[in-house]
C-alpha positions as CSV (number, residue, x, y, z in Angstrom):
1,M,-13.8,-23.5,18.5
2,P,-10.3,-24.9,15.9
3,K,-7.6,-25.3,17.7
4,V,-4.1,-24.3,16.5
5,M,-0.7,-25.2,16.8
6,L,2.4,-23.3,16.8
7,V,6.1,-24.8,15.5
8,D,9.1,-22.3,15.5
9,D,11.8,-21.8,16.7
10,S,12.1,-18.5,17.6
11,K,10.1,-18.0,21.0
12,F,9.3,-14.3,20.4
13,M,7.4,-15.3,16.7
14,R,5.6,-17.9,18.0
15,M,4.8,-15.7,21.4
16,L,3.4,-12.9,18.2
17,L,2.4,-15.6,16.8
18,R,-0.2,-16.4,20.0
19,N,-0.8,-12.6,20.9
20,I,-2.6,-12.4,17.5
21,I,-4.1,-16.1,17.1
22,N,-6.1,-15.1,20.9
23,S,-7.6,-11.5,19.4
24,I,-9.2,-13.4,16.7
25,E,-12.9,-14.6,17.4
26,D,-13.7,-18.8,17.4
27,F,-9.6,-19.8,17.4
28,E,-7.4,-21.2,20.0
29,V,-3.4,-21.7,20.1
30,V,-3.6,-25.6,22.1
31,S,-0.3,-25.4,21.9
32,E,3.9,-24.7,20.3
33,C,6.6,-26.4,20.3
34,D,10.3,-24.9,19.0
35,D,11.1,-27.2,16.0
36,G,10.3,-29.4,13.4
37,S,11.4,-32.8,15.5
38,K,9.6,-32.1,18.3
39,A,6.4,-31.9,16.3
40,I,4.2,-35.0,15.5
41,E,4.4,-36.1,19.5
42,E,3.5,-31.7,20.1
43,Y,0.8,-32.8,17.4
44,S,-0.2,-36.3,18.7
45,K,-1.1,-34.5,22.8
46,S,-3.4,-31.2,21.7
47,K,-4.6,-33.1,18.0
48,P,-4.9,-29.6,16.9
49,D,-6.8,-28.6,13.3
50,I,-3.9,-26.4,12.6
51,V,-0.7,-26.3,12.5
52,L,1.3,-22.8,11.2
53,M,4.8,-24.1,10.5
54,D,8.1,-22.4,10.1
55,L,10.2,-23.5,7.2
56,V,13.5,-22.3,8.3
57,M,14.3,-23.9,11.5
58,Q,16.9,-26.9,12.5
59,T,14.9,-29.0,11.8
60,S,12.8,-28.7,8.7
61,G,9.4,-26.8,8.6
62,I,9.1,-29.3,4.7
63,D,10.6,-32.3,6.7
64,A,8.1,-32.1,9.8
65,T,4.6,-30.8,7.3
66,R,5.5,-33.8,5.9
67,E,5.9,-36.5,8.4
68,L,2.4,-34.9,9.5
69,K,0.9,-35.1,7.2
70,N,1.6,-38.9,6.4
71,Y,0.7,-39.4,10.3
72,D,-2.7,-37.6,9.6
73,P,-3.4,-36.3,6.6
74,K,-6.8,-34.3,7.4
75,V,-4.2,-32.3,9.6
76,S,-4.3,-28.4,7.3
77,V,-0.9,-27.2,7.7
78,V,-0.5,-23.5,7.2
79,C,3.8,-22.6,6.1
80,C,5.4,-19.6,8.1
81,T,7.9,-17.6,6.5
82,A,10.2,-14.8,6.6
83,M,11.3,-15.7,2.4
84,G,8.2,-14.4,1.2
85,G,8.5,-14.8,-2.6
86,E,10.6,-18.3,-2.6
87,E,9.1,-20.2,-5.1
88,A,11.1,-23.1,-4.8
89,L,10.3,-23.1,-1.3
90,M,7.0,-23.3,-1.3
91,K,6.4,-25.4,-3.3
92,D,8.7,-27.8,-2.3
93,A,6.5,-27.5,0.6
94,I,3.0,-27.7,-0.8
95,D,4.6,-30.8,-2.3
96,A,5.0,-31.7,1.4
97,G,1.6,-31.9,1.9
98,A,1.5,-27.7,3.5
99,E,-1.5,-25.2,2.4
100,K,-1.0,-23.3,-0.2
101,R,-2.2,-20.2,1.5
102,Y,1.2,-19.2,3.6
103,I,1.7,-16.5,6.1
104,T,4.8,-14.6,5.5
105,K,6.9,-12.0,8.6
106,P,6.6,-9.6,10.2
107,F,2.6,-11.4,10.5
108,K,0.2,-9.0,10.1
109,K,-2.8,-9.9,11.5
110,E,-5.2,-9.5,8.7
111,E,-2.9,-11.6,7.1
112,V,-2.9,-14.3,9.8
113,E,-6.7,-14.0,10.1
114,D,-7.7,-14.4,6.2
115,A,-4.5,-18.0,6.4
116,L,-6.6,-19.6,9.5
117,K,-10.0,-19.4,7.7
118,S,-8.9,-20.0,4.3
119,V,-8.2,-23.9,5.7
120,M,-11.5,-24.0,7.7
């Protein structure tokens, strides 16, 4: 069963994502944190297969993605953003190592499920 870690500064968004992922067969949320600066520490504890990373936080999701990919090049980072259509921001995230597939807020179960399955 693929393990997922959530990184988002909004507790509400983490709860929403956790509920969506827990309703998807064969995926499990194993950890979460509220800022990119905590992502490496949490990742090293929980060893998830996929990290859902908010892009706009106090510590940038782009910077956190770069650090995670340096720590473990095999990790799949899927970005979450409220800024659909922000091509420059997504290009920076992809250049940092994020998957080309991303999800936009407000989250829809089908979009989350498609994104998770596309990186497995």
